C-alpha positions in Angstrom: 93.1 101.7 112.3 95.6 98.8 112.4 97.4 97.6 109.3 94.8 96.4 106.8 96.6 93.1 106.4 95.7 92.2 110.0 92.1 93.5 110.0 89.2 91.1 109.5 88.1 91.2 105.9 84.5 91.9 107.0 85.6 95.3 108.4 86.6 96.6 105.0 84.1 94.6 103.0 81.1 95.9 104.9 82.3 99.5 105.4 80.3 102.1 103.6 83.2 104.5 103.7 86.9 103.7 103.6 89.6 106.3 104.1 93.0 105.2 103.0 96.0 107.3 103.8 99.5 106.3 102.8 99.9 102.6 102.7 103.6 101.8 101.9 103.1 98.0 102.1 102.0 96.4 98.8 100.2 93.7 100.8 98.2 96.3 102.7 97.3 98.1 99.4 96.3 94.7 97.9 94.1 93.9 100.9 92.2 97.2 100.8 91.8 97.1 97.0 90.5 93.5 97.1 88.1 94.2 99.9 86.5 97.3 98.3 86.4 95.6 94.9 88.9 97.8 93.2 91.6 97.0 90.8 94.9 96.9 92.7 97.0 98.5 90.0 94.8 101.6 89.8 94.4 101.7 93.6 98.2 101.6 93.9 98.6 104.3 91.3 96.1 106.5 93.3 98.1 105.9 96.4 101.4 107.0 94.7 99.8 110.3 93.8 99.0 111.2 97.4 100.8 114.2 98.9 101.2 114.7 102.7 97.8 114.5 104.5 95.9 113.6 101.3 93.9 110.4 101.1 91.7 108.2 99.0 88.1 107.9 100.0 86.0 104.9 98.8 82.2 105.4 99.1 80.3 102.1 98.7 77.0 104.0 98.7 77.9 105.7 95.3 76.3 103.9 92.4 78.6 101.9 90.1 78.7 103.8 86.7 76.8 102.3 83.8 79.8 102.8 81.5 83.1 101.0 81.7 85.0 104.3 81.7 86.9 104.6 85.0 86.6 108.4 84.7 82.8 108.0 85.4 83.4 106.1 88.7 83.0 108.5 91.7 83.3 105.7 94.3 87.0 106.2 94.8 88.2 109.8 95.0 91.5 111.4 95.7 90.9 113.9 98.5 93.1 116.9 99.1 94.5 117.7 102.5 92.5 120.1 104.7 93.6 123.7 104.5 95.8 124.8 107.4 93.3 127.4 108.6 90.5 124.8 108.7 92.7 122.5 110.8 93.6 125.3 113.1 89.9 126.2 113.6 89.0 122.6 114.5 91.9 122.4 116.9 90.8 125.6 118.6 87.2 124.3 118.8 88.5 121.0 120.3 90.3 123.0 123.0 87.1 124.7 124.1 86.7 127.7 121.7 82.9 128.1 121.6 83.0 129.4 118.0 82.3 126.5 115.8 84.6 126.0 112.8 83.0 127.1 109.6 83.9 124.3 107.1 84.5 125.4 103.6 83.4 123.2 100.6 86.3 121.1 99.5 87.1 120.4 95.8 86.7 116.8 94.7 89.3 115.1 92.5 89.2 111.7 90.9 91.5 109.0 92.1 
């Protein structure tokens, strides 16, 4: 999508899922963090930990934890990059290969 700074706040504020890849602009990170209701400092820290093709996923459908411990909050997760063989299988399928890619379960990591 376009830069978060130029997107209507309702787009982020009403989204159930937000996928955030590298956001080098502090204003863009602030905009996303504000609109998903996340602390900008921890959101930025999560962004800085991203390696190539990794991303942060915010899921507004996950319940807020009852405790104040950020480790208990599964709404924002650091997601690993897809394995190269999985990407290759999807690309083959997109080009007409009739064998459907067999997605493997992906590990979850906290943001």
